[in-house]
C-alpha positions as CSV (number, residue, x, y, z in Angstrom):
1,M,237.4,180.4,55.5
2,S,236.2,181.3,52.0
3,D,238.6,182.1,49.2
4,Q,237.3,185.7,49.2
5,H,238.7,186.3,52.7
6,A,241.7,184.1,52.7
7,N,244.1,186.9,51.6
8,N,242.5,189.6,53.7
9,P,244.5,190.1,56.9
10,L,241.9,192.4,58.3
11,H,239.0,189.9,57.9
12,G,237.4,189.4,61.3
13,I,239.2,192.3,63.0
14,T,237.0,195.2,64.0
15,L,237.9,198.8,63.7
16,K,237.8,199.1,67.5
17,I,240.4,196.3,67.9
18,I,242.6,197.9,65.3
19,L,242.4,201.3,66.9
20,E,242.9,200.0,70.5
21,S,246.0,198.0,69.2
22,L,247.5,201.1,67.6
23,V,246.9,203.2,70.7
24,E,248.5,200.5,72.9
25,H,251.5,200.2,70.6
26,Y,252.1,203.8,69.7
27,G,250.1,205.9,72.2
28,W,247.9,208.8,71.1
29,K,250.8,211.3,70.6
30,E,252.8,209.1,68.2
31,L,249.6,208.0,66.5
32,S,248.7,211.6,65.8
33,Q,252.2,212.2,64.4
34,R,251.9,209.2,62.1
35,I,248.4,210.0,60.9
36,E,247.4,213.7,61.2
37,I,243.8,213.4,62.2
38,R,242.4,215.9,64.7
39,C,240.6,213.3,66.8
40,F,244.0,211.7,67.5
41,Y,245.5,214.8,69.1
42,K,242.7,217.0,70.5
43,D,241.2,215.2,73.5
44,P,241.6,211.7,71.9
45,T,239.2,208.9,72.9
46,V,238.5,205.6,71.3
47,S,234.8,206.4,70.9
48,S,235.2,209.8,69.3
49,S,237.9,208.4,66.9
50,L,235.7,205.4,66.0
51,K,232.8,207.8,65.1
52,F,235.1,209.8,62.8
53,L,236.8,206.8,61.2
54,R,233.5,205.1,60.4
55,K,232.4,208.2,58.5
56,T,235.7,208.9,56.8
57,P,236.9,206.3,54.4
58,W,240.3,207.9,53.7
59,A,241.1,208.1,57.4
60,R,240.0,204.6,58.0
61,K,242.2,203.4,55.2
62,K,245.3,205.1,56.7
63,V,244.5,203.5,60.1
64,E,244.2,200.1,58.6
65,E,247.4,200.5,56.6
66,L,249.3,201.6,59.7
67,Y,247.9,198.6,61.6
68,L,249.0,196.2,58.8
69,D,252.5,197.7,58.9
70,M,252.5,197.4,62.7
71,I,251.6,193.7,62.7
72,K,254.2,193.0,60.0
73,T,257.0,194.4,62.1
74,K,255.8,192.5,65.2
75,T,256.2,189.1,63.5
């Protein structure tokens, strides 16, 4: 692993894996309460959420931050 990626806990983890892990851990309802994004509470699906998150940097950042918090509390 290069030095550039050594301190990046998200390196090698796809957005799809992050989202599926969050949904498995929290469920759509709690996820939509933690991050108020319409695609999480109105007919939520992984594919529609991924489309939105890939186009919306601020939302992706919130999802990644929640994922990092989740894995910190699991360990």
